[in-house]
C-alpha positions as CSV (number, residue, x, y, z in Angstrom):
1,M,70.9,-93.4,27.1
2,G,71.8,-90.2,28.9
3,Y,70.4,-88.2,25.9
4,F,66.9,-89.3,26.7
5,V,67.1,-89.0,30.5
6,P,66.6,-85.4,31.7
7,E,69.0,-83.7,34.1
8,S,68.2,-83.9,37.8
9,F,65.6,-81.3,38.7
10,R,67.1,-80.8,42.2
11,W,70.5,-80.2,40.7
12,L,69.2,-77.7,38.2
13,V,67.4,-75.8,40.9
14,S,70.5,-75.7,43.1
15,K,72.5,-74.3,40.2
16,M,69.8,-71.6,39.5
17,K,69.0,-73.0,36.1
18,F,65.3,-72.5,36.5
19,E,64.3,-72.6,32.8
20,Q,66.0,-76.0,32.3
21,A,64.5,-77.2,35.6
22,D,61.0,-76.1,34.4
23,R,61.4,-78.1,31.2
24,S,62.8,-81.1,33.1
25,I,59.9,-81.3,35.5
26,D,57.4,-80.7,32.7
27,F,58.9,-83.7,30.8
28,V,58.7,-85.9,34.0
29,A,55.1,-84.8,34.7
30,N,54.0,-85.7,31.1
31,V,55.7,-89.1,31.1
32,N,54.2,-90.0,34.5
33,R,50.8,-88.4,33.5
34,V,50.6,-86.4,36.7
35,P,49.9,-82.6,37.2
36,K,52.8,-80.4,37.1
37,P,53.7,-79.1,40.6
38,D,53.8,-75.4,41.5
39,L,57.4,-74.5,41.1
40,K,57.2,-70.9,42.4
41,K,57.8,-71.9,46.0
42,I,60.6,-74.2,45.0
43,F,62.4,-71.5,42.9
44,D,61.9,-68.8,45.6
45,S,63.4,-71.0,48.3
46,A,66.3,-72.1,46.2
47,A,68.4,-69.0,46.8
48,T,67.9,-68.9,50.5
49,E,71.1,-67.8,52.2
50,I,72.5,-69.1,55.5
51,N,70.8,-67.1,58.1
52,T,73.2,-68.1,60.9
53,P,76.7,-69.4,60.2
54,S,77.8,-72.5,62.1
55,N,79.9,-71.4,65.1
56,T,83.3,-72.9,65.0
57,T,83.8,-72.2,68.7
58,T,81.7,-75.1,69.6
59,V,83.5,-77.5,67.3
60,F,86.9,-76.3,68.6
61,S,86.0,-76.6,72.3
62,V,84.4,-80.1,72.1
63,S,87.2,-81.4,69.9
64,T,89.8,-80.2,72.4
65,A,87.9,-81.9,75.2
66,W,87.4,-85.1,73.4
67,F,91.0,-85.6,72.3
68,S,92.3,-84.4,75.7
69,M,90.1,-87.0,77.5
70,S,90.9,-89.7,75.0
71,L,94.7,-89.2,75.1
72,G,95.2,-88.0,78.7
73,M,94.0,-91.1,80.6
74,E,97.0,-90.8,83.0
75,S,95.3,-87.9,84.7
76,I,92.9,-90.4,86.4
77,S,94.9,-92.1,89.2
78,V,93.6,-95.6,88.6
79,N,95.2,-98.6,86.7
80,I,96.2,-97.2,83.3
81,Y,95.0,-100.3,81.4
82,L,91.6,-100.3,83.1
83,T,91.3,-96.6,82.4
84,I,92.0,-97.0,78.7
85,F,89.5,-99.8,78.5
86,L,86.7,-97.9,80.2
87,I,87.4,-94.5,78.6
88,N,86.8,-96.1,75.2
89,L,84.1,-98.4,76.3
90,V,81.8,-95.6,77.2
91,D,81.7,-94.4,73.6
92,I,79.7,-97.5,72.5
93,P,76.4,-96.6,74.2
94,V,76.9,-93.0,73.1
95,H,77.0,-94.1,69.4
96,L,73.9,-96.2,70.0
97,V,71.7,-93.6,71.6
98,A,73.0,-90.4,69.9
99,G,71.0,-90.9,66.7
100,P,67.6,-91.6,68.3
101,L,68.1,-88.7,70.7
102,L,68.9,-86.3,67.8
103,N,65.7,-87.3,66.0
104,R,63.6,-87.1,69.2
105,L,65.0,-84.0,70.9
106,G,66.3,-82.1,67.9
107,R,69.9,-81.0,67.1
108,K,69.9,-77.8,68.9
109,K,68.4,-79.0,72.2
110,L,70.6,-82.1,72.4
111,C,73.7,-80.0,71.7
112,F,72.8,-77.5,74.4
113,V,72.1,-80.2,77.0
114,S,75.1,-82.3,76.2
115,F,77.4,-79.2,76.2
116,G,76.0,-78.1,79.5
117,L,76.5,-81.6,81.1
118,S,79.9,-81.9,79.6
119,G,81.0,-78.6,81.0
120,I,79.7,-79.3,84.5
121,L,81.0,-82.9,84.7
122,S,84.4,-81.9,83.3
123,C,84.8,-79.2,85.9
124,V,83.7,-81.5,88.8
125,S,86.1,-84.2,87.5
126,G,89.0,-81.7,87.4
127,I,88.3,-80.6,91.0
128,L,88.1,-84.3,92.2
129,Q,91.4,-85.2,90.4
130,H,93.1,-82.2,92.0
131,F,92.2,-83.4,95.5
132,D,92.9,-87.0,94.6
133,Q,96.6,-86.1,94.0
134,L,96.9,-84.7,97.6
135,P,98.4,-86.9,100.3
136,R,96.0,-89.3,102.2
137,S,93.4,-89.3,99.5
138,S,90.7,-91.9,100.0
139,V,89.7,-94.8,97.8
140,S,86.2,-93.4,97.5
141,L,87.6,-90.2,96.1
142,K,89.5,-92.2,93.4
143,V,86.3,-94.1,92.5
144,A,84.3,-90.9,92.4
145,S,87.0,-89.3,90.2
146,L,86.9,-92.2,87.8
147,V,83.1,-92.3,87.6
148,I,82.7,-88.6,87.0
149,S,85.5,-88.7,84.4
150,L,83.8,-91.5,82.5
151,L,80.4,-89.6,82.6
152,A,82.2,-86.5,81.4
153,K,83.7,-88.5,78.5
154,M,80.2,-89.8,77.6
155,A,78.8,-86.3,77.6
156,V,81.6,-84.9,75.5
157,S,81.3,-87.8,73.0
158,T,77.6,-87.1,72.7
159,A,78.2,-83.4,72.2
160,Y,80.9,-84.2,69.6
161,L,78.5,-86.3,67.5
162,A,75.6,-83.9,67.9
163,I,77.5,-80.8,67.0
164,T,79.1,-82.5,64.0
165,I,75.7,-83.3,62.5
166,F,74.2,-80.0,63.6
167,T,76.8,-77.7,62.1
168,T,77.1,-79.8,58.9
169,E,73.3,-79.4,58.3
170,L,73.6,-75.7,58.6
171,Y,75.5,-75.6,55.3
172,P,73.6,-75.6,51.9
173,T,73.7,-78.7,49.8
174,V,76.4,-77.4,47.4
175,V,79.0,-77.0,50.2
176,R,77.7,-79.4,52.9
177,C,79.6,-82.6,53.4
178,K,80.1,-84.8,50.4
179,I,83.5,-86.3,51.1
180,I,85.4,-88.1,48.3
181,H,87.3,-91.0,49.9
182,D,88.8,-92.4,46.7
183,I,91.2,-90.1,44.8
184,D,90.4,-92.1,41.6
185,V,86.8,-90.8,41.7
186,C,88.1,-87.2,41.7
187,V,90.4,-87.9,38.8
188,K,87.7,-89.6,36.7
189,A,85.0,-87.0,37.6
190,Y,84.3,-84.7,34.7
191,R,83.1,-82.1,37.1
192,L,86.0,-82.2,39.4
193,D,85.6,-78.6,40.6
194,I,82.0,-79.3,41.7
195,Q,83.1,-82.4,43.6
196,I,85.7,-80.4,45.5
197,E,83.3,-77.6,46.4
198,K,81.1,-80.0,48.3
199,T,83.8,-80.9,50.8
200,I,83.9,-77.3,52.1
201,G,81.2,-77.6,54.8
202,Y,82.3,-80.7,56.6
203,G,86.0,-80.2,55.7
204,F,86.1,-76.8,57.3
205,Q,84.6,-78.1,60.6
206,T,87.0,-81.0,60.5
207,T,89.9,-78.6,60.2
208,V,88.8,-76.6,63.2
209,G,88.4,-79.8,65.1
210,R,91.9,-80.9,64.3
211,I,93.2,-77.6,65.8
212,G,91.6,-78.7,69.0
213,A,93.4,-82.0,68.6
214,I,96.7,-80.1,68.3
215,A,95.9,-78.2,71.5
216,A,95.0,-81.4,73.5
217,P,98.6,-82.6,74.1
218,L,99.4,-79.1,75.6
219,L,96.6,-79.5,78.1
220,I,97.8,-83.0,78.9
221,Y,101.3,-81.7,79.6
222,L,99.9,-78.9,81.8
223,D,97.8,-81.4,83.7
224,K,101.0,-83.1,84.9
225,L,102.1,-79.8,86.4
226,F,98.7,-78.9,87.8
227,P,96.6,-82.0,88.4
228,G,92.9,-81.6,87.3
229,L,93.7,-78.6,85.1
230,M,93.0,-80.4,81.8
231,Y,89.5,-81.5,82.7
232,F,88.7,-78.2,84.4
233,T,89.9,-76.2,81.3
234,C,87.9,-78.4,78.9
235,G,84.9,-77.9,81.1
236,V,85.2,-74.2,81.1
237,L,85.7,-74.1,77.3
238,I,82.7,-76.3,76.6
239,F,80.4,-74.5,79.1
240,L,81.3,-71.1,77.6
241,S,80.8,-72.3,74.0
242,A,77.4,-73.7,74.9
243,G,75.9,-70.2,74.9
244,T,76.8,-69.8,71.2
245,I,74.5,-72.7,70.3
246,A,71.5,-70.4,71.0
247,R,72.5,-68.4,67.9
248,L,72.2,-71.4,65.6
249,K,68.9,-72.4,64.0
250,E,67.3,-75.8,64.5
251,T,67.6,-78.1,61.5
252,K,65.4,-81.0,62.6
253,D,62.4,-81.5,60.3
254,V,63.5,-78.4,58.3
255,T,64.1,-78.4,54.6
256,L,67.8,-77.8,54.2
257,P,68.9,-75.1,51.8
258,D,70.3,-76.1,48.4
259,S,72.5,-73.2,47.6
260,I,74.2,-70.1,49.1
């Protein structure tokens, strides 16, 4: 059956096999009795390079902040069980609204706004936590510290989701984010090398993010020595990395490149 079915036109173009792609689309047009499309524009855009590389600074900073806030709940001087419940509960509305916001505002704008809010809220939370550890701290200060910390976690989670999608879309199709979850698929795939290549885009970003996860426990330890330092450091990192987002190009409603 595969002998009579032509190879995917999109795949042929992504591999720069323009002559075979031309024959394939010619066959499809004849079978469907429709005019053959103008392929010049498609072929010209197939070799588009990545104009702006995804900036790993943003991924590292937001990953460090997310893991630090998720694992360092003890920095908030409230009941530890209540803090664990609330710090994870705030991720639910984030996952519900992040997708629609990405489609409405665009990747670049949402990343810039969420990074800015994350930086400001995290710094404010760190300052409040520092004063909360002083003698004679009031209950209102504890509540304010908890609320600002939860808002900071929501902003960081939004930034994490947005930057993951944004940086992944900056990669061409051939190296973007096809993740193979089942090793048997890799073993049985007759184009094993092509399958592995496609993990480069998302895999590289994930690796950078895990470096941030490694740095998170160090910040948590330092926070015990200097209360509020963890949130404040995360806020500074995120706020500084927000400026690098301006160098990235918007990917909303844009045809993503197929090859490098």
